[in-house]
C-alpha positions in Angstrom: 41.8 157.6 125.9 43.9 154.6 125.5 46.1 153.0 122.7 46.6 149.7 120.9 48.8 147.6 118.8 48.8 146.0 115.4 51.6 144.1 113.9 52.8 143.2 110.5 53.9 139.6 110.9 57.0 138.7 108.8 60.2 137.3 110.0 63.6 138.6 109.4 65.4 136.3 107.0 68.2 133.9 107.8 69.4 132.8 104.4 70.9 129.4 104.8 69.4 128.2 108.1 66.8 126.0 106.2 69.7 124.5 104.2 71.7 124.0 107.4 68.9 122.0 108.8 69.8 119.4 106.2 73.3 119.2 107.8 71.8 117.5 110.8 74.2 115.7 113.1 73.1 112.6 114.9 72.2 113.4 118.5 74.0 111.7 121.4 72.2 108.4 122.0 70.6 108.1 118.5 67.9 110.1 116.7 65.9 112.2 119.2 67.3 110.2 122.1 70.1 110.4 124.6 70.3 112.8 127.6 68.3 116.0 127.0 67.4 114.7 123.6 63.6 114.5 123.7 61.5 113.2 120.8 60.5 116.0 118.3 57.8 113.7 116.9 56.5 112.8 120.3 53.2 113.8 122.0 52.7 117.5 122.5 53.8 118.7 125.9 51.7 120.9 128.3 52.5 124.6 128.3 54.7 125.5 131.3 52.4 126.3 134.3 52.2 130.1 135.0 52.9 130.9 138.6 53.2 134.6 139.3 56.1 135.6 141.5 54.8 136.8 144.9 58.1 137.8 146.6 57.7 141.5 145.6 54.1 142.8 145.6 53.4 145.2 142.8 50.9 148.1 143.2 49.0 146.8 140.2 49.0 143.1 139.4 50.0 141.1 136.4 47.7 138.5 135.0 47.5 135.6 132.5 46.2 137.8 129.7 49.7 139.3 129.5 49.2 142.4 131.6 52.4 143.6 133.2 52.7 144.3 136.9 52.8 148.1 137.7 55.0 149.7 140.4 54.6 153.2 141.6 58.0 153.5 143.3 61.2 151.7 142.9 61.3 148.9 145.5 63.7 150.3 148.1 64.2 147.1 150.1 64.8 144.6 147.3 64.8 141.1 148.8 67.3 138.4 147.8 65.3 135.5 146.5 68.0 132.9 145.9 70.2 130.9 148.2 73.7 131.2 146.9 75.1 130.5 143.4 73.0 127.8 141.5 75.9 126.8 139.4 78.9 124.5 140.3 81.6 126.6 138.7 81.3 125.2 135.3 82.3 127.0 132.1 79.5 128.0 129.7 79.8 129.7 126.3 77.1 131.7 124.6 76.3 133.4 121.4 74.4 136.6 121.7 73.8 139.7 119.6 74.1 143.4 120.4 72.6 146.5 119.0 75.1 148.8 120.5 78.8 148.9 121.6 80.2 145.4 122.5 80.8 145.3 126.2 84.4 144.8 127.5 85.1 141.0 128.0 85.0 139.3 131.5 88.8 139.8 132.1 88.4 143.6 132.2 84.8 143.8 133.3 84.1 143.7 137.0 80.3 143.5 136.5 80.7 140.4 134.3 82.9 138.8 136.8 80.5 139.6 139.6 77.5 138.0 137.9 79.6 135.0 137.0 80.3 134.5 140.8 76.7 135.1 141.6 75.4 132.4 139.3 78.3 130.0 139.9 79.4 129.7 136.3 82.2 131.0 134.1 80.1 132.5 131.3 81.8 133.7 128.2 80.0 135.2 125.2 80.5 135.7 121.6 78.8 139.0 121.3 78.0 139.9 117.6 76.5 143.0 116.1 72.9 142.3 115.1 73.5 142.9 111.4 76.0 140.0 111.3 74.4 137.8 113.9 72.5 135.3 111.9 75.4 134.8 109.4 77.6 134.1 112.5 75.1 131.5 113.7 75.0 129.8 110.4 78.7 129.6 110.3 78.8 128.1 113.7 76.2 125.5 112.7 78.0 124.6 109.6 81.3 124.1 111.6 79.4 122.1 114.3 80.7 124.6 116.9 77.3 125.7 118.5 77.8 127.2 122.0 76.0 126.0 125.1 73.6 128.8 124.9 72.4 130.6 121.8 70.0 133.6 121.5 67.7 132.4 118.7 65.8 135.0 116.6 62.4 133.9 115.3 63.9 133.1 111.8 66.4 130.7 113.5 63.7 128.5 115.1 63.8 125.8 112.5 62.3 122.7 114.2 64.6 120.3 112.3 67.7 122.2 113.4 66.5 122.5 117.0 65.7 118.8 117.2 69.1 117.9 115.8 71.3 120.3 117.8 69.4 121.7 120.8 67.9 120.2 123.9 64.3 119.4 124.0 63.3 120.9 127.4 59.7 119.5 127.4 60.5 116.9 130.1 62.2 119.6 132.3 59.7 122.4 131.9 56.5 121.1 130.6 53.3 121.7 132.8 54.1 121.8 136.6 57.7 120.8 136.0 58.6 124.4 135.4 57.8 125.1 139.1 61.3 123.8 139.9 62.5 127.1 138.4 60.2 129.7 139.9 61.4 132.6 138.0 60.9 130.8 134.7 57.4 129.8 136.0 56.8 133.6 136.4 57.0 133.9 132.6 53.5 134.0 131.0 52.1 131.6 128.5 52.1 134.1 125.7 55.9 134.3 125.9 56.3 130.5 126.1 54.4 130.1 122.9 57.4 131.4 121.0 59.6 128.7 122.4 57.3 125.8 121.6 57.8 124.2 118.2 55.8 121.2 117.0 54.4 120.9 120.5 57.8 120.7 122.2 59.8 123.2 124.2 63.0 124.2 122.7 64.2 127.1 124.7 63.6 129.8 127.2 61.6 132.8 126.0 63.0 136.3 126.6 59.7 137.9 127.7 58.2 141.0 126.0 54.8 142.4 126.6 52.3 140.9 124.2 50.6 144.3 123.9 53.3 145.2 121.4 52.7 148.8 120.1 50.7 151.7 121.5 49.0 154.5 119.7 50.2 157.5 121.7 48.2 160.8 121.7 49.1 164.3 122.9 46.3 164.6 125.4 47.4 168.2 126.3 46.9 169.4 122.6 43.6 167.6 122.1 42.3 169.2 125.4 43.5 172.7 124.3 41.7 172.3 121.1 38.5 170.9 122.7 38.8 167.6 120.8 38.1 164.0 122.1 41.0 161.6 122.4 38.6 158.7 122.1 37.3 158.5 118.5 34.6 155.9 118.3 34.2 155.3 114.5 35.9 155.9 111.2 34.0 159.0 110.5 34.7 160.5 113.9 38.4 159.7 113.5 38.5 161.5 110.1 36.5 164.5 111.4 38.7 164.9 114.5 41.9 164.5 112.4 40.7 167.4 110.2 40.1 169.6 113.2 43.3 168.8 114.8 45.4 169.4 111.6 46.6 172.9 111.0 49.5 172.9 108.3 49.9 176.7 108.7 51.0 176.0 112.3 52.9 172.9 111.4 50.5 170.5 113.0 49.2 167.3 111.5 47.2 164.4 113.1 49.7 161.7 111.8 53.4 161.7 110.8 53.4 158.7 108.4 51.1 156.7 106.1 52.3 153.7 107.9 50.7 155.0 111.1 47.4 155.6 109.3 47.6 152.0 107.8 48.1 150.7 111.4 45.1 152.6 112.7 42.8 151.5 109.8 43.7 147.9 110.1 42.0 148.1 113.5 39.1 150.2 112.4 38.3 148.0 109.5 38.7 144.7 111.5 41.5 143.2 109.6 42.9 139.8 110.9 46.1 139.7 112.9 48.4 139.1 110.0 46.8 135.6 109.3 43.3 134.2 110.1 41.9 130.7 109.8 38.9 130.3 107.5 37.6 126.7 107.3 40.9 125.4 108.3 42.8 127.4 105.6 45.1 130.3 106.3 44.2 133.7 104.9 46.6 136.6 104.9 45.3 139.9 106.1 45.8 141.6 102.8 43.8 138.9 101.0 40.6 140.1 102.8 37.9 142.6 101.9 38.8 144.5 105.0 42.3 145.2 103.7 40.8 146.3 100.4 38.8 148.8 102.4 41.9 150.0 104.2 43.6 150.7 100.9 40.6 152.5 99.6 40.5 154.7 102.8 44.2 155.5 102.6 44.0 156.4 98.9 40.9 158.6 99.5 42.4 160.5 102.5 45.6 161.1 100.7 44.0 162.1 97.4 41.5 164.5 99.0 44.3 166.6 100.3 42.7 166.5 103.8 46.3 167.2 105.1 45.9 165.0 108.2 49.2 163.3 107.3 52.4 165.1 107.3 53.5 165.9 103.7 56.6 163.8 104.2 54.5 160.8 105.4 56.0 158.4 103.0 59.6 159.2 104.0 61.2 156.2 105.7 63.4 158.4 107.9 60.5 160.5 109.2 61.5 161.7 112.8 58.2 160.7 114.3 59.4 160.7 117.9 60.6 164.3 117.6 57.4 165.4 115.8 55.3 163.9 118.6 57.3 165.4 121.4 57.4 168.9 119.7 53.6 168.7 119.2 53.7 168.7 115.4 51.7 165.5 115.2 48.9 164.4 117.5 49.1 160.6 117.3 52.1 158.3 116.8 52.5 154.5 116.7 55.5 153.2 118.7 56.5 150.2 120.9 55.3 150.0 124.4 58.9 150.6 125.5 58.6 154.0 124.0 56.3 155.2 126.8 59.1 156.0 129.2 61.1 157.6 126.3 58.3 160.0 125.6 57.9 160.8 129.3 61.6 161.7 129.4 61.6 163.8 126.2 58.4 165.4 127.1 59.6 166.6 130.5 61.0 169.7 128.7 57.6 170.6 127.1 55.2 172.7 129.2 52.0 170.8 129.9 53.1 167.7 128.1 50.6 164.9 128.7 49.9 161.6 126.8 47.0 159.2 126.3 46.7 155.8 124.7 44.1 155.1 122.2 42.3 152.0 121.2 40.5 152.4 117.9 36.9 151.4 117.6 35.4 149.4 114.7 34.4 151.4 111.6 30.7 151.6 112.4 31.3 152.7 116.0 29.6 149.5 117.5 32.5 148.6 119.8 36.2 149.0 120.5 38.3 147.0 117.9 39.7 143.7 119.1 43.4 143.8 120.0 45.7 142.1 117.5 48.5 141.1 119.9 52.1 140.7 119.2 54.8 138.2 120.1 55.3 137.7 123.8 59.0 137.0 123.4 61.8 139.0 121.8 64.0 135.9 121.2 64.5 132.4 122.7 67.5 131.0 124.4 68.3 127.5 123.1 70.5 125.1 125.0 72.9 123.0 123.0 72.5 119.2 123.6 74.3 118.3 126.8 76.1 115.2 128.1 73.5 114.5 130.8 70.2 115.7 132.2 72.1 116.9 135.3 74.0 119.4 133.0 70.7 120.6 131.6 69.2 121.1 135.1 72.3 123.1 136.2 72.0 125.4 133.1 68.3 125.9 133.8 69.0 126.8 137.4 71.5 129.5 136.1 69.0 130.8 133.6 66.4 130.8 136.4 68.6 133.1 138.4 69.1 135.5 135.5 65.3 135.7 135.2 64.7 137.0 138.7 61.9 139.5 138.6 61.8 143.3 138.9 62.1 144.4 142.6 64.5 141.7 143.6 68.1 142.0 144.7 69.2 139.6 141.9 67.4 141.7 139.2 69.1 144.8 140.6 72.5 143.1 140.5 72.0 142.0 136.9 70.6 145.3 135.6 72.3 147.9 137.7 75.5 146.2 139.1 77.1 147.5 142.2 75.6 150.7 143.6 78.2 153.4 143.9 80.4 151.8 141.2 78.3 150.9 138.1 75.2 152.8 139.2 74.2 155.5 141.6 70.8 156.4 143.0 69.4 159.7 141.7 67.3 162.1 143.7 64.2 160.0 143.1 65.9 156.8 144.4 66.3 155.3 140.9 69.6 153.6 140.0 71.4 155.4 137.1 74.4 154.1 135.3 77.7 155.7 136.1 80.3 156.4 133.4 81.8 153.0 134.2 78.5 151.3 134.3 77.6 152.7 130.8 80.2 150.4 129.4 80.3 147.3 131.8 76.6 146.9 132.2 76.0 146.4 128.5 76.8 142.6 128.8 73.7 141.0 127.3 72.9 138.7 130.2 69.2 139.7 129.4 69.5 137.9 126.1 70.1 134.7 128.0 67.2 135.0 130.4 65.1 138.0 131.6 62.2 138.8 133.8 58.8 139.8 132.5 58.3 143.4 131.7 57.2 145.7 134.7 55.4 149.0 134.3 57.4 151.6 136.2 57.6 155.3 135.4 59.5 157.3 138.1 57.5 160.3 139.2 54.6 159.4 136.9 52.2 157.3 139.0 49.2 158.3 136.8 51.0 157.1 133.6 51.7 153.8 135.2 47.9 153.5 136.2 46.9 154.6 132.6 49.2 152.0 131.0 48.1 149.2 133.3 44.4 150.0 132.7 44.9 150.1 129.0 46.6 146.7 129.0 43.9 145.2 131.2 41.2 146.4 128.8 42.8 145.6 125.5 44.4 142.3 126.2 41.2 140.9 127.7 40.1 140.9 124.0 43.4 140.1 122.3 43.5 138.2 119.0 46.5 136.0 118.4 48.2 135.4 115.1 47.4 131.7 114.5 51.0 131.1 113.1 52.6 132.2 116.4 54.8 129.4 117.4 55.0 127.9 114.0 57.9 127.8 111.6 58.0 128.6 107.9 61.4 128.4 106.2 60.0 130.4 103.3 58.8 133.1 105.6 62.2 133.2 107.4 64.1 133.4 104.2 61.9 135.7 102.1 58.9 136.9 104.1 60.2 140.4 105.0 61.3 141.1 101.3 58.0 139.9 99.9 56.0 142.0 102.4 58.3 145.1 101.7 57.8 144.8 98.0 54.0 144.3 98.4 53.6 147.5 100.5 55.8 149.4 98.0 53.0 148.5 95.4 50.3 149.4 97.9 51.7 152.9 98.5 52.1 153.4 94.7 48.2 152.9 94.5 47.7 155.2 97.6 49.6 158.0 96.0 47.7 157.7 92.7 50.6 156.4 90.7 48.9 153.1 90.0 45.2 152.3 89.6 43.4 150.4 92.4 43.2 147.3 90.2 46.9 147.0 90.7 46.3 145.6 94.2 45.1 142.2 92.8 48.3 141.9 90.9 50.4 142.8 93.9 48.7 140.1 96.0 49.2 137.6 93.1 52.9 138.5 93.0 53.2 137.9 96.8 51.4 134.5 96.4 53.5 133.3 93.6 56.7 134.7 95.1 56.5 132.6 98.2 53.2 133.6 100.0 51.4 130.4 99.0 54.5 128.3 99.9 54.7 129.8 103.4 50.9 129.3 103.8 51.3 125.7 103.0 54.3 125.3 105.5 52.2 126.8 108.2 49.1 124.8 107.4 51.1 121.5 107.5 52.0 122.3 111.1 48.5 123.4 112.0 47.1 120.1 110.7 
């Protein structure tokens, strides 16, 4: 059937950003004032109005629930949707990260130079490996050398720091004002939530689909075994998993205990990381539903049912390879993994996928959808000399956010056809050897278009994915802390959560008694959990 997402909320830490917030510099024009200053303590601004881009008509529409537009073919006649460069030739510097090889600089990169001409700005970037990125940012803040544009990870979105150093964009983008920038207005409300702190807009979100993760199924193997891909209760999931699993033929339902935990959090109806109960925040693992999940994991592992790969607790388990080769039937991966599986599965006879949305434990209904974050990162604009400067920068970012199917999008993503990219036999631009280096400039970390569903040669998969998103996101459940900031969570949240789950998995494997769960929760609370709860609740109130 179709798949779904659950998410462990916890932000990567930026040791020192909270401290750096104390090194506030006085904004131009006085506290919270001056051009582009805004008032961080002022009245909450309206969410930027969502206006879907209509210049390129998709085969399957987007909607405000967060469903992505779907395309059956690559738009062959991409229209140009801008009228010349939006910039005035100004120089702009930016700080961005990279997860790969750093692109050649603008002096030796024709693609970089071309985009700079197209947007009318001399954009330079300090491109930093992801592992060093937040430390680099902290150093720049301490030295008062913040660039014009900064890619802000979630743990860098400290409201005090933003109010001191970055432009409050509320008066430029709030409500219908965003319509002055049509490609930014094309970004959905779920993405804008990540850029709104204390009711103010402090950046441009880099859109990601709020669906988050999928539960991929090998439909071809399920069909060959005569098993259903839609399991409508806990008991049916367990029974189908037993029938699917055949260790003698190196076949298991799941590759990791983490995948089972993700499935069970839906089946048992756990909250989406946090939930509000009488105005108080409760973490998912403080609930009876989580206790049931731990009991289920423990029982399924202890019984020796074999539905989980014997190396299921190994962090480096190659689940993508296991799924493609048919050694596991279900895997949990990001939505971006869909195209990757189609590509790797092309060499497997009969390869076919489905997406599954678990049902509640008693089989009464499909489980609500715990949605993710609609933005990868947020682009902050350093305080500028005038409102005109801010407007000019927003026009440039608007150009970079031109949607899928436009000439501007193709120019940013694929460069010059015949040089950085070439059309393959299906009419899809593919990077050339030159493009594999020059096209890695992270313009997409400054501004980007919403995600589009497009799988060349796989129209049925595009339809399947779109139908799944439409069904699941109509019943999405948001994490109530989305758009809030906790310095404790940013500094310690990931480590606390990792340590907590280490204890949980000791219980699951029978190395500790079930009673150890209460102690693990207490350790999380005293180690910072209660502090981050209080920080979030202060903002909610």
